[in-house]
Biopython code that builds the backbone (N, CA, C, O; Angstrom):
import numpy as np
from Bio.PDB.StructureBuilder import StructureBuilder

atoms = [
    (1, "MET", "N", (-49.886, 148.143, 20.105)),
    (1, "MET", "CA", (-50.634, 148.297, 21.337)),
    (1, "MET", "C", (-49.878, 147.603, 22.465)),
    (1, "MET", "O", (-49.197, 146.598, 22.260)),
    (2, "LYS", "N", (-50.018, 148.159, 23.638)),
    (2, "LYS", "CA", (-49.410, 147.561, 24.821)),
    (2, "LYS", "C", (-50.398, 147.684, 25.965)),
    (2, "LYS", "O", (-50.953, 148.754, 26.213)),
    (3, "GLY", "N", (-50.611, 146.571, 26.661)),
    (3, "GLY", "CA", (-51.527, 146.559, 27.788)),
    (3, "GLY", "C", (-50.836, 146.879, 29.100)),
    (3, "GLY", "O", (-49.661, 147.243, 29.134)),
    (4, "VAL", "N", (-51.585, 146.735, 30.170)),
    (4, "VAL", "CA", (-51.089, 147.010, 31.518)),
    (4, "VAL", "C", (-51.053, 145.709, 32.322)),
    (4, "VAL", "O", (-51.593, 144.687, 31.897)),
    (5, "SER", "N", (-50.414, 145.764, 33.477)),
    (5, "SER", "CA", (-50.395, 144.615, 34.386)),
    (5, "SER", "C", (-51.587, 144.703, 35.328)),
    (5, "SER", "O", (-51.869, 145.761, 35.889)),
    (6, "VAL", "N", (-52.281, 143.589, 35.496)),
    (6, "VAL", "CA", (-53.403, 143.502, 36.431)),
    (6, "VAL", "C", (-53.142, 142.336, 37.380)),
    (6, "VAL", "O", (-52.345, 141.445, 37.088)),
    (7, "THR", "N", (-53.830, 142.360, 38.521)),
    (7, "THR", "CA", (-53.731, 141.259, 39.478)),
    (7, "THR", "C", (-55.016, 140.458, 39.425)),
    (7, "THR", "O", (-56.100, 141.012, 39.607)),
    (8, "VAL", "N", (-54.909, 139.162, 39.178)),
    (8, "VAL", "CA", (-56.063, 138.263, 39.175)),
    (8, "VAL", "C", (-56.057, 137.505, 40.500)),
    (8, "VAL", "O", (-55.049, 136.911, 40.884)),
    (9, "ARG", "N", (-57.185, 137.535, 41.186)),
    (9, "ARG", "CA", (-57.323, 136.843, 42.468)),
    (9, "ARG", "C", (-58.355, 135.728, 42.321)),
    (9, "ARG", "O", (-59.534, 135.979, 42.074)),
    (10, "SER", "N", (-57.883, 134.488, 42.478)),
    (10, "SER", "CA", (-58.794, 133.342, 42.486)),
    (10, "SER", "C", (-58.899, 132.842, 43.923)),
    (10, "SER", "O", (-58.120, 133.246, 44.786)),
    (11, "PHE", "N", (-59.847, 131.981, 44.170)),
    (11, "PHE", "CA", (-60.096, 131.509, 45.529)),
    (11, "PHE", "C", (-60.149, 129.987, 45.548)),
    (11, "PHE", "O", (-60.849, 129.364, 44.749)),
    (12, "VAL", "N", (-59.395, 129.399, 46.474)),
    (12, "VAL", "CA", (-59.330, 127.945, 46.616)),
    (12, "VAL", "C", (-59.911, 127.580, 47.973)),
    (12, "VAL", "O", (-59.517, 128.134, 48.999)),
    (13, "GLN", "N", (-60.859, 126.637, 47.968)),
    (13, "GLN", "CA", (-61.444, 126.203, 49.235)),
    (13, "GLN", "C", (-60.437, 125.343, 49.990)),
    (13, "GLN", "O", (-59.893, 124.377, 49.454)),
    (14, "THR", "N", (-60.201, 125.721, 51.259)),
    (14, "THR", "CA", (-59.223, 124.984, 52.081)),
    (14, "THR", "C", (-59.886, 124.167, 53.178)),
    (14, "THR", "O", (-59.207, 123.460, 53.921)),
    (15, "GLY", "N", (-61.197, 124.257, 53.284)),
    (15, "GLY", "CA", (-61.918, 123.514, 54.314)),
    (15, "GLY", "C", (-63.261, 124.153, 54.577)),
    (15, "GLY", "O", (-63.781, 124.906, 53.754)),
    (16, "VAL", "N", (-63.819, 123.843, 55.740)),
    (16, "VAL", "CA", (-65.088, 124.434, 56.164)),
    (16, "VAL", "C", (-64.933, 124.903, 57.612)),
    (16, "VAL", "O", (-64.128, 124.364, 58.371)),
    (17, "ASP", "N", (-65.721, 125.918, 57.978)),
    (17, "ASP", "CA", (-65.685, 126.388, 59.353)),
    (17, "ASP", "C", (-66.652, 125.575, 60.213)),
    (17, "ASP", "O", (-67.245, 124.607, 59.737)),
    (18, "ARG", "N", (-66.808, 125.963, 61.464)),
    (18, "ARG", "CA", (-67.641, 125.179, 62.381)),
    (18, "ARG", "C", (-69.126, 125.202, 62.009)),
    (18, "ARG", "O", (-69.906, 124.392, 62.509)),
    (19, "PHE", "N", (-69.514, 126.132, 61.129)),
    (19, "PHE", "CA", (-70.902, 126.193, 60.660)),
    (19, "PHE", "C", (-71.061, 125.543, 59.298)),
    (19, "PHE", "O", (-72.111, 125.661, 58.666)),
    (20, "ASN", "N", (-70.024, 124.860, 58.846)),
    (20, "ASN", "CA", (-69.994, 124.156, 57.568)),
    (20, "ASN", "C", (-69.981, 125.099, 56.358)),
    (20, "ASN", "O", (-70.379, 124.716, 55.258)),
    (21, "ASN", "N", (-69.518, 126.340, 56.576)),
    (21, "ASN", "CA", (-69.346, 127.284, 55.479)),
    (21, "ASN", "C", (-67.945, 127.113, 54.913)),
    (21, "ASN", "O", (-67.010, 126.819, 55.658)),
    (22, "PRO", "N", (-67.787, 127.294, 53.602)),
    (22, "PRO", "CA", (-66.462, 127.114, 53.013)),
    (22, "PRO", "C", (-65.461, 128.147, 53.527)),
    (22, "PRO", "O", (-65.799, 129.315, 53.720)),
    (23, "VAL", "N", (-64.253, 127.709, 53.741)),
    (23, "VAL", "CA", (-63.134, 128.591, 54.069)),
    (23, "VAL", "C", (-62.266, 128.644, 52.822)),
    (23, "VAL", "O", (-61.849, 127.606, 52.309)),
    (24, "VAL", "N", (-61.992, 129.853, 52.332)),
    (24, "VAL", "CA", (-61.241, 129.987, 51.088)),
    (24, "VAL", "C", (-59.948, 130.758, 51.309)),
    (24, "VAL", "O", (-59.843, 131.592, 52.209)),
    (25, "MET", "N", (-58.980, 130.459, 50.472)),
    (25, "MET", "CA", (-57.698, 131.153, 50.490)),
    (25, "MET", "C", (-57.514, 131.835, 49.137)),
    (25, "MET", "O", (-57.627, 131.187, 48.096)),
    (26, "PRO", "N", (-57.230, 133.145, 49.143)),
    (26, "PRO", "CA", (-56.995, 133.826, 47.864)),
    (26, "PRO", "C", (-55.616, 133.517, 47.310)),
    (26, "PRO", "O", (-54.640, 133.408, 48.052)),
    (27, "ILE", "N", (-55.553, 133.379, 45.987)),
    (27, "ILE", "CA", (-54.284, 133.194, 45.282)),
    (27, "ILE", "C", (-54.198, 134.303, 44.233)),
    (27, "ILE", "O", (-55.083, 134.438, 43.388)),
    (28, "GLU", "N", (-53.130, 135.091, 44.295)),
    (28, "GLU", "CA", (-52.976, 136.219, 43.378)),
    (28, "GLU", "C", (-51.920, 135.932, 42.325)),
    (28, "GLU", "O", (-50.874, 135.348, 42.608)),
    (29, "GLN", "N", (-52.221, 136.359, 41.097)),
    (29, "GLN", "CA", (-51.290, 136.230, 39.981)),
    (29, "GLN", "C", (-51.258, 137.551, 39.219)),
    (29, "GLN", "O", (-52.299, 138.171, 39.002)),
    (30, "ILE", "N", (-50.095, 137.970, 38.822)),
    (30, "ILE", "CA", (-49.944, 139.164, 37.992)),
    (30, "ILE", "C", (-50.033, 138.734, 36.529)),
    (30, "ILE", "O", (-49.368, 137.787, 36.109)),
    (31, "VAL", "N", (-50.861, 139.441, 35.759)),
    (31, "VAL", "CA", (-50.982, 139.171, 34.324)),
    (31, "VAL", "C", (-50.571, 140.442, 33.590)),
    (31, "VAL", "O", (-51.172, 141.498, 33.787)),
    (32, "ASP", "N", (-49.559, 140.344, 32.755)),
    (32, "ASP", "CA", (-49.061, 141.485, 31.991)),
    (32, "ASP", "C", (-49.773, 141.595, 30.653)),
    (32, "ASP", "O", (-50.302, 140.615, 30.128)),
    (33, "ASN", "N", (-49.775, 142.804, 30.114)),
    (33, "ASN", "CA", (-50.248, 143.078, 28.759)),
    (33, "ASN", "C", (-51.748, 142.853, 28.579)),
    (33, "ASN", "O", (-52.180, 142.278, 27.580)),
    (34, "VAL", "N", (-52.537, 143.308, 29.549)),
    (34, "VAL", "CA", (-53.998, 143.235, 29.467)),
    (34, "VAL", "C", (-54.524, 144.582, 28.982)),
    (34, "VAL", "O", (-54.160, 145.625, 29.526)),
    (35, "LEU", "N", (-55.374, 144.562, 27.968)),
    (35, "LEU", "CA", (-55.996, 145.790, 27.459)),
    (35, "LEU", "C", (-57.263, 146.076, 28.250)),
    (35, "LEU", "O", (-58.001, 145.157, 28.602)),
    (36, "ILE", "N", (-57.514, 147.356, 28.531)),
    (36, "ILE", "CA", (-58.711, 147.765, 29.274)),
    (36, "ILE", "C", (-59.572, 148.632, 28.375)),
    (36, "ILE", "O", (-59.115, 149.651, 27.855)),
    (37, "ALA", "N", (-60.830, 148.221, 28.193)),
    (37, "ALA", "CA", (-61.793, 149.003, 27.422)),
    (37, "ALA", "C", (-62.848, 149.505, 28.394)),
    (37, "ALA", "O", (-63.644, 148.715, 28.900)),
    (38, "PRO", "N", (-62.869, 150.831, 28.668)),
    (38, "PRO", "CA", (-63.864, 151.364, 29.604)),
    (38, "PRO", "C", (-65.276, 151.122, 29.094)),
    (38, "PRO", "O", (-65.555, 151.206, 27.898)),
    (39, "GLY", "N", (-66.149, 150.822, 30.036)),
    (39, "GLY", "CA", (-67.554, 150.611, 29.711)),
    (39, "GLY", "C", (-68.392, 151.745, 30.262)),
    (39, "GLY", "O", (-67.880, 152.671, 30.890)),
    (40, "ALA", "N", (-69.658, 151.659, 30.023)),
    (40, "ALA", "CA", (-70.584, 152.678, 30.503)),
    (40, "ALA", "C", (-70.923, 152.423, 31.968)),
    (40, "ALA", "O", (-70.963, 151.278, 32.419)),
    (41, "THR", "N", (-71.164, 153.499, 32.696)),
    (41, "THR", "CA", (-71.671, 153.353, 34.055)),
    (41, "THR", "C", (-73.185, 153.392, 33.982)),
    (41, "THR", "O", (-73.758, 153.964, 33.055)),
    (42, "GLN", "N", (-73.826, 152.783, 34.962)),
    (42, "GLN", "CA", (-75.283, 152.833, 34.991)),
    (42, "GLN", "C", (-75.752, 152.919, 36.428)),
    (42, "GLN", "O", (-75.137, 152.356, 37.334)),
    (43, "ASP", "N", (-76.859, 153.636, 36.627)),
    (43, "ASP", "CA", (-77.431, 153.755, 37.956)),
    (43, "ASP", "C", (-78.063, 152.439, 38.359)),
    (43, "ASP", "O", (-78.592, 151.700, 37.529)),
    (44, "LEU", "N", (-77.996, 152.162, 39.665)),
    (44, "LEU", "CA", (-78.643, 150.971, 40.191)),
    (44, "LEU", "C", (-80.097, 151.281, 40.468)),
    (44, "LEU", "O", (-80.553, 152.400, 40.232)),
    (45, "GLU", "N", (-80.824, 150.305, 40.965)),
    (45, "GLU", "CA", (-82.261, 150.448, 41.176)),
    (45, "GLU", "C", (-82.593, 151.568, 42.162)),
    (45, "GLU", "O", (-81.711, 152.079, 42.852)),
    (46, "ALA", "N", (-83.855, 151.939, 42.222)),
    (46, "ALA", "CA", (-84.324, 153.057, 43.036)),
    (46, "ALA", "C", (-84.034, 152.864, 44.525)),
    (46, "ALA", "O", (-83.901, 153.850, 45.251)),
    (47, "SER", "N", (-83.934, 151.630, 44.993)),
    (47, "SER", "CA", (-83.660, 151.407, 46.415)),
    (47, "SER", "C", (-82.228, 151.783, 46.781)),
    (47, "SER", "O", (-81.895, 151.859, 47.964)),
    (48, "ARG", "N", (-81.377, 152.020, 45.783)),
    (48, "ARG", "CA", (-79.994, 152.460, 46.020)),
    (48, "ARG", "C", (-79.723, 153.697, 45.160)),
    (48, "ARG", "O", (-78.975, 153.618, 44.185)),
    (49, "PRO", "N", (-80.330, 154.846, 45.515)),
    (49, "PRO", "CA", (-80.236, 156.034, 44.661)),
    (49, "PRO", "C", (-78.823, 156.563, 44.480)),
    (49, "PRO", "O", (-78.559, 157.240, 43.486)),
    (50, "GLU", "N", (-77.914, 156.286, 45.386)),
    (50, "GLU", "CA", (-76.531, 156.740, 45.253)),
    (50, "GLU", "C", (-75.652, 155.672, 44.603)),
    (50, "GLU", "O", (-74.453, 155.883, 44.423)),
    (51, "GLY", "N", (-76.236, 154.535, 44.252)),
    (51, "GLY", "CA", (-75.459, 153.419, 43.721)),
    (51, "GLY", "C", (-75.183, 153.541, 42.240)),
    (51, "GLY", "O", (-75.974, 154.104, 41.482)),
    (52, "VAL", "N", (-74.045, 153.000, 41.843)),
    (52, "VAL", "CA", (-73.673, 152.979, 40.436)),
    (52, "VAL", "C", (-72.889, 151.701, 40.163)),
    (52, "VAL", "O", (-72.125, 151.246, 41.014)),
    (53, "SER", "N", (-73.075, 151.126, 38.989)),
    (53, "SER", "CA", (-72.340, 149.938, 38.580)),
    (53, "SER", "C", (-71.355, 150.347, 37.496)),
    (53, "SER", "O", (-71.730, 151.006, 36.526)),
    (54, "VAL", "N", (-70.097, 149.959, 37.660)),
    (54, "VAL", "CA", (-69.057, 150.290, 36.694)),
    (54, "VAL", "C", (-68.620, 149.003, 36.014)),
    (54, "VAL", "O", (-68.341, 148.011, 36.687)),
    (55, "ALA", "N", (-68.559, 149.009, 34.699)),
    (55, "ALA", "CA", (-68.177, 147.806, 33.956)),
    (55, "ALA", "C", (-67.078, 148.138, 32.955)),
    (55, "ALA", "O", (-67.048, 149.218, 32.366)),
    (56, "TYR", "N", (-66.179, 147.175, 32.782)),
    (56, "TYR", "CA", (-65.111, 147.277, 31.795)),
    (56, "TYR", "C", (-65.029, 145.953, 31.045)),
    (56, "TYR", "O", (-65.513, 144.924, 31.517)),
    (57, "THR", "N", (-64.419, 145.998, 29.889)),
    (57, "THR", "CA", (-64.066, 144.771, 29.194)),
    (57, "THR", "C", (-62.552, 144.730, 29.126)),
    (57, "THR", "O", (-61.909, 145.638, 28.600)),
    (58, "LEU", "N", (-61.994, 143.654, 29.670)),
    (58, "LEU", "CA", (-60.556, 143.437, 29.603)),
    (58, "LEU", "C", (-60.281, 142.478, 28.459)),
    (58, "LEU", "O", (-61.095, 141.601, 28.171)),
    (59, "HIS", "N", (-59.156, 142.637, 27.815)),
    (59, "HIS", "CA", (-58.752, 141.718, 26.763)),
    (59, "HIS", "C", (-57.460, 141.058, 27.229)),
    (59, "HIS", "O", (-56.396, 141.677, 27.264)),
    (60, "PHE", "N", (-57.587, 139.769, 27.588)),
    (60, "PHE", "CA", (-56.448, 139.027, 28.129)),
    (60, "PHE", "C", (-55.583, 138.481, 27.007)),
    (60, "PHE", "O", (-56.083, 138.116, 25.943)),
    (61, "PRO", "N", (-54.273, 138.430, 27.257)),
    (61, "PRO", "CA", (-53.349, 137.924, 26.233)),
    (61, "PRO", "C", (-53.435, 136.415, 26.089)),
    (61, "PRO", "O", (-53.947, 135.717, 26.964)),
    (62, "LYS", "N", (-52.931, 135.934, 24.981)),
    (62, "LYS", "CA", (-52.944, 134.496, 24.694)),
    (62, "LYS", "C", (-52.102, 133.703, 25.689)),
    (62, "LYS", "O", (-52.256, 132.486, 25.791)),
    (63, "THR", "N", (-51.218, 134.371, 26.421)),
    (63, "THR", "CA", (-50.405, 133.675, 27.417)),
    (63, "THR", "C", (-51.232, 133.225, 28.620)),
    (63, "THR", "O", (-50.804, 132.337, 29.357)),
    (64, "TRP", "N", (-52.406, 133.819, 28.834)),
    (64, "TRP", "CA", (-53.283, 133.428, 29.941)),
    (64, "TRP", "C", (-54.144, 132.258, 29.493)),
    (64, "TRP", "O", (-54.880, 132.367, 28.513)),
    (65, "THR", "N", (-54.056, 131.135, 30.207)),
    (65, "THR", "CA", (-54.796, 129.939, 29.797)),
    (65, "THR", "C", (-55.700, 129.393, 30.897)),
    (65, "THR", "O", (-56.346, 128.364, 30.701)),
    (66, "GLU", "N", (-55.760, 130.055, 32.040)),
    (66, "GLU", "CA", (-56.553, 129.556, 33.162)),
    (66, "GLU", "C", (-57.969, 130.117, 33.143)),
    (66, "GLU", "O", (-58.250, 131.104, 32.463)),
    (67, "SER", "N", (-58.851, 129.477, 33.894)),
    (67, "SER", "CA", (-60.228, 129.947, 34.018)),
    (67, "SER", "C", (-60.266, 131.202, 34.888)),
    (67, "SER", "O", (-59.494, 131.336, 35.837)),
    (68, "LEU", "N", (-61.164, 132.106, 34.557)),
    (68, "LEU", "CA", (-61.368, 133.313, 35.353)),
    (68, "LEU", "C", (-62.695, 133.286, 36.100)),
    (68, "LEU", "O", (-63.063, 134.264, 36.751)),
    (69, "GLU", "N", (-63.408, 132.180, 36.010)),
    (69, "GLU", "CA", (-64.709, 132.076, 36.675)),
    (69, "GLU", "C", (-64.532, 132.243, 38.187)),
    (69, "GLU", "O", (-63.701, 131.572, 38.801)),
    (70, "GLY", "N", (-65.330, 133.152, 38.784)),
    (70, "GLY", "CA", (-65.288, 133.382, 40.222)),
    (70, "GLY", "C", (-64.119, 134.224, 40.695)),
    (70, "GLY", "O", (-63.899, 134.346, 41.900)),
    (71, "CYS", "N", (-63.366, 134.806, 39.777)),
    (71, "CYS", "CA", (-62.179, 135.580, 40.146)),
    (71, "CYS", "C", (-62.503, 137.061, 40.325)),
    (71, "CYS", "O", (-63.560, 137.546, 39.923)),
    (72, "GLU", "N", (-61.560, 137.753, 40.938)),
    (72, "GLU", "CA", (-61.572, 139.202, 41.031)),
    (72, "GLU", "C", (-60.331, 139.715, 40.313)),
    (72, "GLU", "O", (-59.328, 139.009, 40.202)),
    (73, "VAL", "N", (-60.409, 140.962, 39.821)),
    (73, "VAL", "CA", (-59.277, 141.571, 39.132)),
    (73, "VAL", "C", (-59.041, 142.949, 39.733)),
    (73, "VAL", "O", (-59.972, 143.745, 39.854)),
    (74, "ASP", "N", (-57.799, 143.231, 40.108)),
    (74, "ASP", "CA", (-57.398, 144.557, 40.568)),
    (74, "ASP", "C", (-56.795, 145.303, 39.390)),
    (74, "ASP", "O", (-55.872, 144.812, 38.739)),
    (75, "LEU", "N", (-57.327, 146.504, 39.117)),
    (75, "LEU", "CA", (-56.831, 147.318, 38.011)),
    (75, "LEU", "C", (-55.971, 148.459, 38.529)),
    (75, "LEU", "O", (-56.189, 148.953, 39.635)),
    (76, "PRO", "N", (-54.987, 148.884, 37.727)),
    (76, "PRO", "CA", (-54.153, 150.030, 38.111)),
    (76, "PRO", "C", (-54.876, 151.345, 37.822)),
    (76, "PRO", "O", (-55.929, 151.357, 37.186)),
    (77, "ALA", "N", (-54.303, 152.443, 38.293)),
    (77, "ALA", "CA", (-54.837, 153.779, 38.008)),
    (77, "ALA", "C", (-54.802, 153.998, 36.492)),
    (77, "ALA", "O", (-53.883, 153.499, 35.843)),
    (78, "PRO", "N", (-55.720, 154.691, 35.922)),
    (78, "PRO", "CA", (-56.790, 155.452, 36.539)),
    (78, "PRO", "C", (-58.079, 154.652, 36.791)),
    (78, "PRO", "O", (-59.097, 155.231, 37.172)),
    (79, "TYR", "N", (-58.044, 153.358, 36.587)),
    (79, "TYR", "CA", (-59.231, 152.513, 36.770)),
    (79, "TYR", "C", (-59.237, 151.846, 38.140)),
    (79, "TYR", "O", (-60.059, 150.965, 38.394)),
    (80, "SER", "N", (-58.340, 152.251, 39.018)),
    (80, "SER", "CA", (-58.069, 151.595, 40.301)),
    (80, "SER", "C", (-59.309, 151.034, 40.967)),
    (80, "SER", "O", (-60.339, 151.699, 41.074)),
    (81, "GLY", "N", (-59.184, 149.795, 41.412)),
    (81, "GLY", "CA", (-60.263, 149.140, 42.130)),
    (81, "GLY", "C", (-60.224, 147.643, 41.939)),
    (81, "GLY", "O", (-59.457, 147.109, 41.138)),
    (82, "THR", "N", (-61.073, 146.987, 42.699)),
    (82, "THR", "CA", (-61.228, 145.536, 42.591)),
    (82, "THR", "C", (-62.554, 145.268, 41.911)),
    (82, "THR", "O", (-63.588, 145.790, 42.328)),
    (83, "TYR", "N", (-62.529, 144.457, 40.867)),
    (83, "TYR", "CA", (-63.704, 144.184, 40.053)),
    (83, "TYR", "C", (-63.964, 142.685, 40.000)),
    (83, "TYR", "O", (-63.033, 141.882, 40.053)),
    (84, "ARG", "N", (-65.227, 142.319, 39.895)),
    (84, "ARG", "CA", (-65.644, 140.924, 39.831)),
    (84, "ARG", "C", (-65.767, 140.511, 38.366)),
    (84, "ARG", "O", (-66.339, 141.234, 37.550)),
    (85, "VAL", "N", (-65.220, 139.333, 38.045)),
    (85, "VAL", "CA", (-65.361, 138.779, 36.696)),
    (85, "VAL", "C", (-66.790, 138.268, 36.528)),
    (85, "VAL", "O", (-67.315, 137.582, 37.406)),
    (86, "ILE", "N", (-67.411, 138.600, 35.411)),
    (86, "ILE", "CA", (-68.778, 138.180, 35.124)),
    (86, "ILE", "C", (-68.735, 136.878, 34.332)),
    (86, "ILE", "O", (-68.149, 136.817, 33.251)),
    (87, "GLY", "N", (-69.355, 135.845, 34.877)),
    (87, "GLY", "CA", (-69.459, 134.567, 34.175)),
    (87, "GLY", "C", (-68.144, 133.822, 34.077)),
    (87, "GLY", "O", (-67.267, 133.963, 34.929)),
    (88, "ASN", "N", (-68.019, 133.017, 33.015)),
    (88, "ASN", "CA", (-66.830, 132.222, 32.757)),
    (88, "ASN", "C", (-66.338, 132.546, 31.343)),
    (88, "ASN", "O", (-66.732, 131.886, 30.382)),
    (89, "PRO", "N", (-65.473, 133.569, 31.218)),
    (89, "PRO", "CA", (-65.040, 134.008, 29.889)),
    (89, "PRO", "C", (-64.318, 132.908, 29.119)),
    (89, "PRO", "O", (-63.613, 132.076, 29.689)),
    (90, "GLY", "N", (-64.517, 132.934, 27.823)),
    (90, "GLY", "CA", (-63.837, 131.978, 26.950)),
    (90, "GLY", "C", (-63.033, 132.716, 25.897)),
    (90, "GLY", "O", (-63.328, 133.863, 25.564)),
    (91, "ALA", "N", (-62.028, 132.055, 25.384)),
    (91, "ALA", "CA", (-61.138, 132.660, 24.391)),
    (91, "ALA", "C", (-61.653, 132.405, 22.977)),
    (91, "ALA", "O", (-62.313, 131.402, 22.704)),
    (92, "TYR", "N", (-61.334, 133.338, 22.091)),
    (92, "TYR", "CA", (-61.576, 133.124, 20.671)),
    (92, "TYR", "C", (-60.555, 132.116, 20.150)),
    (92, "TYR", "O", (-59.529, 131.890, 20.791)),
    (93, "MET", "N", (-60.821, 131.515, 19.006)),
    (93, "MET", "CA", (-59.853, 130.615, 18.395)),
    (93, "MET", "C", (-58.628, 131.420, 17.968)),
    (93, "MET", "O", (-58.758, 132.509, 17.409)),
    (94, "ASP", "N", (-57.454, 130.886, 18.231)),
    (94, "ASP", "CA", (-56.222, 131.603, 17.908)),
    (94, "ASP", "C", (-56.113, 131.956, 16.429)),
    (94, "ASP", "O", (-55.563, 133.003, 16.088)),
    (95, "VAL", "N", (-56.626, 131.104, 15.547)),
    (95, "VAL", "CA", (-56.529, 131.392, 14.108)),
    (95, "VAL", "C", (-57.340, 132.622, 13.719)),
    (95, "VAL", "O", (-57.090, 133.233, 12.680)),
    (96, "ASN", "N", (-58.316, 132.987, 14.559)),
    (96, "ASN", "CA", (-59.150, 134.158, 14.269)),
    (96, "ASN", "C", (-58.701, 135.407, 15.019)),
    (96, "ASN", "O", (-59.347, 136.450, 14.923)),
    (97, "THR", "N", (-57.610, 135.314, 15.758)),
    (97, "THR", "CA", (-57.108, 136.461, 16.515)),
    (97, "THR", "C", (-55.620, 136.625, 16.247)),
    (97, "THR", "O", (-54.797, 136.048, 16.958)),
    (98, "PRO", "N", (-55.267, 137.400, 15.237)),
    (98, "PRO", "CA", (-53.863, 137.544, 14.866)),
    (98, "PRO", "C", (-53.039, 138.391, 15.844)),
    (98, "PRO", "O", (-51.811, 138.411, 15.754)),
    (99, "THR", "N", (-53.692, 139.081, 16.766)),
    (99, "THR", "CA", (-52.961, 139.898, 17.727)),
    (99, "THR", "C", (-52.581, 139.068, 18.953)),
    (99, "THR", "O", (-52.770, 137.852, 18.968)),
    (100, "ALA", "N", (-52.051, 139.724, 19.967)),
    (100, "ALA", "CA", (-51.609, 139.048, 21.197)),
    (100, "ALA", "C", (-52.765, 138.724, 22.140)),
    (100, "ALA", "O", (-52.571, 138.013, 23.126)),
    (101, "TRP", "N", (-53.972, 139.237, 21.851)),
    (101, "TRP", "CA", (-55.099, 139.087, 22.770)),
    (101, "TRP", "C", (-56.184, 138.216, 22.154)),
    (101, "TRP", "O", (-56.455, 138.305, 20.957)),
    (102, "HIS", "N", (-56.805, 137.370, 22.978)),
    (102, "HIS", "CA", (-57.829, 136.489, 22.420)),
    (102, "HIS", "C", (-59.003, 136.227, 23.364)),
    (102, "HIS", "O", (-59.903, 135.458, 23.027)),
    (103, "MET", "N", (-59.005, 136.862, 24.548)),
    (103, "MET", "CA", (-60.097, 136.574, 25.472)),
    (103, "MET", "C", (-60.681, 137.866, 26.051)),
    (103, "MET", "O", (-60.035, 138.533, 26.859)),
    (104, "PRO", "N", (-61.920, 138.223, 25.632)),
    (104, "PRO", "CA", (-62.588, 139.364, 26.248)),
    (104, "PRO", "C", (-63.185, 138.932, 27.584)),
    (104, "PRO", "O", (-63.829, 137.888, 27.683)),
    (105, "VAL", "N", (-62.960, 139.753, 28.607)),
    (105, "VAL", "CA", (-63.412, 139.435, 29.959)),
    (105, "VAL", "C", (-64.195, 140.628, 30.493)),
    (105, "VAL", "O", (-63.649, 141.722, 30.640)),
    (106, "GLU", "N", (-65.469, 140.416, 30.782)),
    (106, "GLU", "CA", (-66.281, 141.495, 31.347)),
    (106, "GLU", "C", (-66.133, 141.478, 32.860)),
    (106, "GLU", "O", (-66.187, 140.429, 33.503)),
    (107, "ILE", "N", (-65.942, 142.697, 33.417)),
    (107, "ILE", "CA", (-65.819, 142.836, 34.868)),
    (107, "ILE", "C", (-66.734, 143.953, 35.331)),
    (107, "ILE", "O", (-67.129, 144.807, 34.536)),
    (108, "GLU", "N", (-67.078, 143.953, 36.635)),
    (108, "GLU", "CA", (-67.928, 145.009, 37.156)),
    (108, "GLU", "C", (-67.638, 145.232, 38.630)),
    (108, "GLU", "O", (-67.084, 144.372, 39.315)),
    (109, "ALA", "N", (-68.030, 146.413, 39.100)),
    (109, "ALA", "CA", (-67.986, 146.738, 40.521)),
    (109, "ALA", "C", (-69.167, 147.642, 40.798)),
    (109, "ALA", "O", (-69.476, 148.523, 39.996)),
    (110, "ALA", "N", (-69.827, 147.438, 41.915)),
    (110, "ALA", "CA", (-70.949, 148.287, 42.309)),
    (110, "ALA", "C", (-70.519, 149.151, 43.477)),
    (110, "ALA", "O", (-69.888, 148.675, 44.420)),
    (111, "HIS", "N", (-70.864, 150.415, 43.404)),
    (111, "HIS", "CA", (-70.504, 151.375, 44.444)),
    (111, "HIS", "C", (-71.764, 152.103, 44.914)),
    (111, "HIS", "O", (-72.610, 152.492, 44.108)),
    (112, "GLY", "N", (-71.868, 152.274, 46.199)),
    (112, "GLY", "CA", (-72.978, 153.044, 46.763)),
    (112, "GLY", "C", (-74.141, 152.248, 47.201)),
    (112, "GLY", "O", (-75.124, 152.807, 47.688)),
]
sb = StructureBuilder()
sb.init_structure("model")
sb.init_model(0)
sb.init_chain("A")
sb.init_seg("    ")
for serial, (resi, resn, name, xyz) in enumerate(atoms, 1):
    if name == "N":
        sb.init_residue(resn, " ", resi, " ")
    sb.init_atom(name, np.array(xyz, "f"), 0.0, 1.0, " ", f" {name:<3s}", serial, name[0])
structure = sb.get_structure()
């Protein structure tokens, strides 16, 4: 198996604005060899009849050791788009994952 390259965008607070709201700077990193497992789409609530939520599960390689909490991920075609990481994904123990991947990461994007 061979994964694809994705862009992970994390955000670092660099200060506050005049209203005391955080000012953040995005930091992008390319991660190679990420597996993409398409998920089911689902309709959003009745107040957004044209809305749909798209979810995927990414499988990050063992070379990735940083937190993904609060990050966004850009996927290549045919999944093109920016997706939000759900929660704070954790890795399986390496002894229980003989392949190159050990961290399932759920992502989502809402459209409409």
